[in-house]
N, C-alpha and C positions, 0 to 999 in steps of 0.2 A: 544619595540622600533619599530615604524612603519616604519620610514624612517630616513634617515642619509644624510644629505645634505653637501658634501664635497667640499672644495675650495682649489685650487692651488696645483700643483703636489708635491712640495717638502714637503708640510704638509701632504697631503692626503695618500702619499706612506707609511707613518709612521704607519697608523691606518687601512688601508683597511684590511689587513689579520686578525687582530683582530676581526673586525666587521664581516667579512665574517664566522669565525670560532665560534663566540660566540653569534651571533644574526640571526634572520630570516628578518632583516629589509631590505627594498629596499633602495639599494645606489644609490644616485643621484650624480654625479660628475660634478662640474662646474670649467671648466679649466681657465677662464679669458682670456688667449691668448695662442697660440701655441709657447711654449718656444722654441721646436726644430726648428720650422720654422722662428721665429725671429731671433734666433742665427745663423742659416744658411744663412740668408739674409744678416746678417752683416758681416759674413765671406765672402760672395761673394762680398761685397762691399769693403772690407778692406784687404782680403787676410790673415788675421791672423789666423794661423793654430789652435791655442788654441780653437778658436771659432767653427771651424769644430768638434773638439773633444768634446766639451761641447755640441754641438747641438746633437751629437749621443747619449749622456749620457741622455740628457732631452728626447729624442725620446723614448728611451728604458723605461723609467720611465713613461713616458706619455702613451705609448702603453699598459704598464702593467695595469694601472689604467682603460683604456678602457675596457681591457678583464675582470676585477674583478667588474665592475660597471654595474648596470642595466639600467642606463639612463645616457647620456652624454648631458651636456648643454655648449653652447659656446655662446659668444655675436653676432655673425653673421654667415650667412651660409657660408662665405668664409672659416672658420675654419671646419665647418661641412662637407663641400664638399672636403677639403684636407684630413679629417680623413677617409671620405668614399673611398679614392683612395686605402687605405689599408685594410680597414674593411667595405665591400659594404653593408653588412646586419646590421650595428650597429644601435641600437635605440639612435641616436643623433639628437639634434635640436638646433636651435638657438633661444635665448631668449634674450630680451633686458636687458644690464647691466645697464641702468640708467632709473628711473623712476620719471617723472614729473607731477606735477599737470596739468591738462588740462588748457590751456591759451587762452583766447580770445584776438584776434588781435583789440585793441581799435582804435589806431592811428598809422599812418605810421610814421616810425622814420624821424626825421628831419635831413637828411644827410648833409644838408648844415651848421648844427651847430656842426658837428664833426670834428674830425682831427686826422690823425696819423694812424699806424699800430700797431697791438697787437698781441703779442704771450704769450700763457698760457700753463705752464707745469712744473711739479716738475723736479729738475735736479738730482734726485736719479735714474732717467731712462735715460740711454745713449742716446737712440734715440733723445731725447729732447736737449742733448747737441750737437749732432751732426747736427741736423736741424738748430739751432741758428748759430752756427759756419759756416755752409754752406750759410745760408741766408745773414749773415752780411759781409761774404767775397767775395761771388759771384754774389749775387742778389741785395742787398740794394745799392751798389755802382752805379748800372746801374740806379736804381730808382732815386737816388740823382742827377744823371746828369740832369734830366729833372725837378725834384722837389727838390732843394736843402735844403729846409726848412721841409722836412718831418721827422717826429718823429716816431721811432721804439720803442715800449714799451715791455720790456722783464720781464715777470712776472712769478714767480714761486719760490718754496722755495729751499734753500740750492744749489745757484749757486756757481759753483767752480770759481776759479780765473780766469780760461780763458774766463768764462762768464763775470765776474765783471769787468775785465780789458776792455771790449768792451766799457764801458761807456763814452759817448762824448756828444757833443752838441745835436747830432741827436739820440743818443741810450741812453735810459733811462733803467738802471737795476733795477728793485724795490726789487728783493727778494720776500719774503713771504708778502702777503697782505690778510687782513680780508675779508670776504665774502662782507661786505658793500662795502669795497674800490674797490673789483674786479667788483662788479655790476656797480659802478660808472666809471671804465675804459671802461667796455663794453658800457655804454651808451655815453662815451666820445670819443672813438676811433671809426674810419669809417670802417675799414677792419681788420678782423683776418686773419693772415698768419699761415699756418701749414706746414712748408717746410720739412716734414718727408722724409728721404730717406730710412728708413727700420723699420720694426715693423710688427706686424699681428694683424688682426682683427679691430673691431670698435675702434675709437679712442675718448676717453672721452672728450679731449678738443674741437673736431669737434662737438660732439653732443651738450655739454654745450653751445658753442658758436651759435650753431643753435637755441637752446631754448632761447637765448638771442637776437635772430632775427639779428644776425651779418652777414653781406656778408663774404664769406670765399673764399680765394685763397689757394690751397693745391696741394698736389702731388696725384697720383694715390694710393700711399701707405696711405696716410692722408684719401683719400676718400673711401678706402677699406670698404666694409661692409654697406655702404649706397646705398641702392637700387634706382637707377634713379638718382644717384649723378649728373650726367652730366646735369641735369636740375635744379639743386639746388646749386651746387658749381661750382666755377671757377677752373678747374683742369690743371695743367701744369707739365711738366717733366724737361725740360731744364732750365738752368739758365736764358737764354734769353726769353723763353716763359714765366718763372714765373714773371719776372720782367715786360713785357709787359703786362700780364693778370692784374698785380696789377695797372698800369698806366691806362690802358683802363677803368678798372672798378671804378677807384677812382673819377672819375669827371662824370660818366654816372648815374645820378641819377635814370633813369628808371630802369636799371639794378640793382643798389643797392636795390631799392625797391622790385623787382621782387624776387632777392635772400631772402630778409629778409622775405617776406610774405610766399614764398615756404618752407623756412626753419622751420618756426613754424607750418605750416600745416603738415609736415613731422613727427615732433616731436609728435603733437597731435594724428596723427594716429598710431604711432609705438612705442612710450616711455611713456606710461601710465600705471597705475595698471590694467585698463581693458584689455590692449593689453597682458600683462604678464599673467594674470588669464586665459586668453583664451588658451595659449599655454601650461601652466602647469597642467590644468584641466585633461588632459589625463593621466598624471602620478601621481597625488596626488589627492586622492578621497576626497570626502566632510568629 
Protein backbone atom coordinates (compact mmCIF):
# COMPACT_ATOMS: atom_id res chain seq x y z
CA UNK A 1 0.00 0.00 0.00
CA UNK A 2 1.64 3.22 -1.15
CA UNK A 3 -0.92 5.73 0.04
CA UNK A 4 -3.84 5.81 2.48
CA UNK A 5 -6.31 8.64 2.09
CA UNK A 6 -8.26 9.10 5.32
CA UNK A 7 -11.44 11.14 5.77
CA UNK A 8 -13.10 12.64 8.83
CA UNK A 9 -11.70 12.52 12.38
CA UNK A 10 -14.18 10.13 14.03
CA UNK A 11 -13.48 7.54 11.29
CA UNK A 12 -9.75 8.09 10.82
CA UNK A 13 -8.85 7.90 14.51
CA UNK A 14 -10.02 4.26 14.59
CA UNK A 15 -7.50 3.13 11.97
CA UNK A 16 -4.50 5.45 12.02
CA UNK A 17 -2.50 3.38 14.54
CA UNK A 18 -3.07 0.12 12.64
CA UNK A 19 -1.91 1.76 9.43
CA UNK A 20 1.15 3.26 11.10
CA UNK A 21 2.09 -0.07 12.73
CA UNK A 22 1.48 -2.48 9.85
CA UNK A 23 2.19 -0.54 6.67
CA UNK A 24 4.79 1.86 5.30
CA UNK A 25 2.15 3.81 3.41
CA UNK A 26 2.09 7.58 3.18
CA UNK A 27 -0.91 8.71 5.21
CA UNK A 28 -2.91 11.62 3.81
CA UNK A 29 -5.61 12.95 6.14
CA UNK A 30 -8.49 15.03 4.77
CA UNK A 31 -10.49 16.67 7.53
CA UNK A 32 -13.48 18.23 5.68
CA UNK A 33 -13.78 20.91 8.36
CA UNK A 34 -12.26 21.74 11.74
CA UNK A 35 -14.73 20.10 14.08
CA UNK A 36 -13.20 21.69 17.18
CA UNK A 37 -13.38 25.18 15.66
CA UNK A 38 -16.97 24.75 14.41
CA UNK A 39 -18.24 23.54 17.81
CA UNK A 40 -16.31 26.21 19.70
CA UNK A 41 -17.88 28.89 17.48
CA UNK A 42 -21.32 27.44 18.23
CA UNK A 43 -20.48 27.54 21.96
CA UNK A 44 -19.47 31.20 21.65
CA UNK A 45 -22.80 31.94 19.95
CA UNK A 46 -25.06 29.92 22.28
CA UNK A 47 -23.15 29.61 25.57
CA UNK A 48 -24.05 25.90 25.80
CA UNK A 49 -21.35 24.39 28.03
CA UNK A 50 -21.56 20.89 26.50
CA UNK A 51 -20.38 22.35 23.20
CA UNK A 52 -17.23 23.69 24.83
CA UNK A 53 -16.47 20.23 26.22
CA UNK A 54 -17.22 18.61 22.85
CA UNK A 55 -14.94 21.11 21.09
CA UNK A 56 -12.06 20.14 23.41
CA UNK A 57 -12.64 16.43 22.67
CA UNK A 58 -12.61 17.07 18.92
CA UNK A 59 -9.45 19.12 19.30
CA UNK A 60 -7.69 16.23 21.02
CA UNK A 61 -8.75 13.78 18.26
CA UNK A 62 -7.89 16.09 15.39
CA UNK A 63 -4.50 17.03 16.81
CA UNK A 64 -3.61 13.37 17.27
CA UNK A 65 -4.39 12.76 13.60
CA UNK A 66 -2.21 15.70 12.54
CA UNK A 67 0.71 14.24 14.48
CA UNK A 68 0.29 10.77 12.94
CA UNK A 69 -0.33 11.77 9.31
CA UNK A 70 2.21 12.66 6.63
CA UNK A 71 0.06 15.17 4.76
CA UNK A 72 -2.98 17.18 5.92
CA UNK A 73 -5.60 18.44 3.45
CA UNK A 74 -8.46 20.84 4.20
CA UNK A 75 -10.89 22.60 1.86
CA UNK A 76 -9.49 26.08 2.38
CA UNK A 77 -6.52 28.02 3.66
CA UNK A 78 -8.64 29.16 6.64
CA UNK A 79 -8.33 25.72 8.25
CA UNK A 80 -4.68 25.38 7.27
CA UNK A 81 -3.77 28.70 8.93
CA UNK A 82 -5.70 27.70 12.07
CA UNK A 83 -3.76 24.42 12.30
CA UNK A 84 -0.46 26.23 11.82
CA UNK A 85 -1.14 28.28 14.94
CA UNK A 86 -0.49 25.03 16.83
CA UNK A 87 1.78 23.19 14.34
CA UNK A 88 3.83 25.85 12.49
CA UNK A 89 5.86 23.39 10.40
CA UNK A 90 3.14 20.89 9.54
CA UNK A 91 2.72 19.67 5.93
CA UNK A 92 -0.81 21.02 5.53
CA UNK A 93 -2.41 22.53 2.45
CA UNK A 94 -5.75 23.58 1.05
CA UNK A 95 -7.38 21.41 -1.61
CA UNK A 96 -10.74 22.08 -3.30
CA UNK A 97 -13.53 20.00 -1.80
CA UNK A 98 -15.62 20.24 -4.96
CA UNK A 99 -14.71 19.61 -8.59
CA UNK A 100 -16.75 20.87 -11.53
CA UNK A 101 -16.32 20.54 -15.25
CA UNK A 102 -15.01 23.79 -16.67
CA UNK A 103 -18.03 25.70 -17.91
CA UNK A 104 -18.31 28.45 -20.49
CA UNK A 105 -20.43 31.54 -19.98
CA UNK A 106 -22.70 31.31 -23.01
CA UNK A 107 -25.35 33.85 -22.12
CA UNK A 108 -25.91 36.20 -19.24
CA UNK A 109 -28.71 35.09 -16.95
CA UNK A 110 -31.99 36.91 -17.61
CA UNK A 111 -32.57 38.13 -14.06
CA UNK A 112 -35.76 39.97 -15.02
CA UNK A 113 -37.32 36.53 -15.57
CA UNK A 114 -36.39 35.30 -12.06
CA UNK A 115 -37.96 35.86 -8.66
CA UNK A 116 -37.47 34.98 -5.03
CA UNK A 117 -34.73 33.97 -2.61
CA UNK A 118 -33.27 30.49 -2.24
CA UNK A 119 -31.55 28.65 0.61
CA UNK A 120 -30.07 25.18 -0.01
CA UNK A 121 -28.74 22.93 2.74
CA UNK A 122 -29.40 19.60 4.44
CA UNK A 123 -30.89 19.86 7.92
CA UNK A 124 -28.81 17.10 9.44
CA UNK A 125 -26.25 19.92 9.80
CA UNK A 126 -27.11 22.19 12.76
CA UNK A 127 -25.66 25.43 11.32
CA UNK A 128 -28.27 25.21 8.52
CA UNK A 129 -31.15 25.06 11.01
CA UNK A 130 -29.78 28.07 12.89
CA UNK A 131 -29.24 29.98 9.62
CA UNK A 132 -32.82 29.51 8.40
CA UNK A 133 -34.38 30.32 11.79
CA UNK A 134 -32.27 33.48 12.09
CA UNK A 135 -33.10 34.56 8.53
CA UNK A 136 -36.86 33.96 8.81
CA UNK A 137 -37.22 35.55 12.26
CA UNK A 138 -34.89 38.55 11.98
CA UNK A 139 -34.10 39.31 8.32
CA UNK A 140 -37.01 38.23 6.11
CA UNK A 141 -39.57 40.42 7.94
CA UNK A 142 -37.45 43.49 7.09
CA UNK A 143 -37.38 42.41 3.43
CA UNK A 144 -41.13 41.79 3.34
CA UNK A 145 -41.83 45.32 4.57
CA UNK A 146 -40.49 46.62 1.24
CA UNK A 147 -41.32 43.59 -0.92
CA UNK A 148 -44.42 41.92 0.58
CA UNK A 149 -44.71 39.40 -2.28
CA UNK A 150 -41.15 38.07 -1.92
CA UNK A 151 -40.92 34.25 -1.86
CA UNK A 152 -38.28 32.42 0.16
CA UNK A 153 -37.56 28.82 -0.89
CA UNK A 154 -36.01 26.55 1.75
CA UNK A 155 -34.52 23.46 0.08
CA UNK A 156 -32.87 20.57 1.88
CA UNK A 157 -33.41 17.06 3.17
CA UNK A 158 -34.79 16.17 6.61
CA UNK A 159 -36.19 19.54 7.71
CA UNK A 160 -37.21 19.30 11.39
CA UNK A 161 -40.64 20.45 12.56
CA UNK A 162 -39.30 23.88 13.51
CA UNK A 163 -38.36 24.38 9.84
CA UNK A 164 -41.50 22.76 8.37
CA UNK A 165 -43.68 24.99 10.57
CA UNK A 166 -42.27 28.08 8.83
CA UNK A 167 -44.25 27.28 5.66
CA UNK A 168 -46.52 30.17 4.67
CA UNK A 169 -47.58 32.22 1.66
CA UNK A 170 -44.08 33.73 1.49
CA UNK A 171 -42.02 30.74 2.72
CA UNK A 172 -41.90 27.50 0.71
CA UNK A 173 -40.30 24.51 2.46
CA UNK A 174 -39.60 21.87 -0.19
CA UNK A 175 -37.65 19.23 1.75
CA UNK A 176 -35.51 17.00 -0.45
CA UNK A 177 -35.50 17.75 -4.19
CA UNK A 178 -33.92 15.88 -7.10
CA UNK A 179 -30.88 17.28 -8.92
CA UNK A 180 -33.12 18.28 -11.82
CA UNK A 181 -35.54 20.10 -9.50
CA UNK A 182 -32.65 21.88 -7.78
CA UNK A 183 -31.23 23.13 -11.08
CA UNK A 184 -34.70 24.39 -11.97
CA UNK A 185 -34.82 26.33 -8.68
CA UNK A 186 -31.37 27.81 -9.35
CA UNK A 187 -32.67 28.97 -12.73
CA UNK A 188 -35.95 30.29 -11.35
CA UNK A 189 -34.74 32.18 -8.24
CA UNK A 190 -32.91 35.49 -8.30
CA UNK A 191 -30.63 35.39 -5.24
CA UNK A 192 -29.20 32.67 -3.00
CA UNK A 193 -28.99 33.58 0.69
CA UNK A 194 -26.50 31.85 3.01
CA UNK A 195 -27.14 33.35 6.48
CA UNK A 196 -24.73 31.12 8.40
CA UNK A 197 -23.74 32.33 11.87
CA UNK A 198 -21.25 29.56 12.64
CA UNK A 199 -19.36 26.78 10.88
CA UNK A 200 -15.82 26.43 9.58
CA UNK A 201 -14.20 26.40 6.15
CA UNK A 202 -15.53 26.55 2.60
CA UNK A 203 -19.28 26.01 2.41
CA UNK A 204 -20.50 23.61 -0.27
CA UNK A 205 -23.76 25.49 -0.70
CA UNK A 206 -21.82 28.66 -1.56
CA UNK A 207 -19.54 26.93 -4.09
CA UNK A 208 -22.45 25.13 -5.75
CA UNK A 209 -24.48 28.35 -6.05
CA UNK A 210 -21.45 30.05 -7.60
CA UNK A 211 -21.19 27.25 -10.17
CA UNK A 212 -24.82 27.90 -11.14
CA UNK A 213 -23.95 31.61 -11.48
CA UNK A 214 -26.24 32.68 -8.65
CA UNK A 215 -25.73 36.06 -6.97
CA UNK A 216 -25.22 35.37 -3.25
CA UNK A 217 -25.80 37.32 -0.05
CA UNK A 218 -24.04 35.74 2.92
CA UNK A 219 -22.18 36.36 6.17
CA UNK A 220 -18.45 36.39 6.84
CA UNK A 221 -18.85 32.77 8.00
CA UNK A 222 -20.55 31.84 4.72
CA UNK A 223 -17.85 33.58 2.69
CA UNK A 224 -14.99 31.94 4.60
CA UNK A 225 -12.37 30.31 2.39
CA UNK A 226 -13.45 32.10 -0.81
CA UNK A 227 -10.37 34.18 -1.58
CA UNK A 228 -11.39 37.63 -2.79
CA UNK A 229 -14.98 36.96 -1.72
CA UNK A 230 -15.65 40.68 -1.27
CA UNK A 231 -15.48 41.01 -5.07
CA UNK A 232 -17.77 38.05 -5.73
CA UNK A 233 -20.32 37.86 -2.89
CA UNK A 234 -22.44 40.41 -1.05
CA UNK A 235 -21.32 40.02 2.58
CA UNK A 236 -23.26 41.22 5.61
CA UNK A 237 -23.13 40.52 9.34
CA UNK A 238 -26.01 42.30 11.06
CA UNK A 239 -29.68 41.56 10.42
CA UNK A 240 -30.24 45.10 9.16
CA UNK A 241 -27.22 44.95 6.84
CA UNK A 242 -28.21 41.53 5.48
CA UNK A 243 -31.76 42.64 4.60
CA UNK A 244 -30.43 45.84 3.03
CA UNK A 245 -27.90 43.92 0.91
CA UNK A 246 -30.67 41.61 -0.37
CA UNK A 247 -32.99 44.51 -1.21
CA UNK A 248 -30.28 46.61 -2.88
CA UNK A 249 -29.02 43.70 -4.99
CA UNK A 250 -32.46 42.36 -5.94
CA UNK A 251 -33.31 45.07 -8.48
CA UNK A 252 -29.75 45.99 -9.50
CA UNK A 253 -29.37 44.05 -12.76
CA UNK A 254 -25.79 45.25 -13.35
CA UNK A 255 -24.64 43.99 -9.94
CA UNK A 256 -26.57 40.73 -10.38
CA UNK A 257 -24.80 40.14 -13.71
CA UNK A 258 -21.43 41.14 -12.30
CA UNK A 259 -21.72 38.65 -9.42
CA UNK A 260 -22.93 35.93 -11.77
CA UNK A 261 -19.94 36.32 -14.13
CA UNK A 262 -17.38 36.63 -11.31
CA UNK A 263 -18.73 33.49 -9.60
CA UNK A 264 -18.32 31.23 -12.62
CA UNK A 265 -14.87 32.65 -13.35
CA UNK A 266 -13.80 31.82 -9.78
CA UNK A 267 -15.11 28.25 -10.07
CA UNK A 268 -13.33 27.67 -13.37
CA UNK A 269 -10.05 28.87 -11.87
CA UNK A 270 -10.24 27.05 -8.51
CA UNK A 271 -12.64 24.08 -8.60
CA UNK A 272 -11.66 21.91 -11.57
CA UNK A 273 -9.72 18.65 -11.89
CA UNK A 274 -6.75 20.58 -13.23
CA UNK A 275 -6.66 22.79 -10.12
CA UNK A 276 -6.73 19.76 -7.79
CA UNK A 277 -4.07 17.80 -9.72
CA UNK A 278 -1.71 20.75 -9.47
CA UNK A 279 -1.99 20.69 -5.67
CA UNK A 280 -1.77 16.94 -5.01
CA UNK A 281 1.05 16.24 -7.50
CA UNK A 282 3.61 17.19 -4.84
CA UNK A 283 2.28 14.47 -2.50
CA UNK A 284 1.23 11.67 -4.84
CA UNK A 285 3.71 10.54 -7.48
CA UNK A 286 2.80 9.41 -11.01
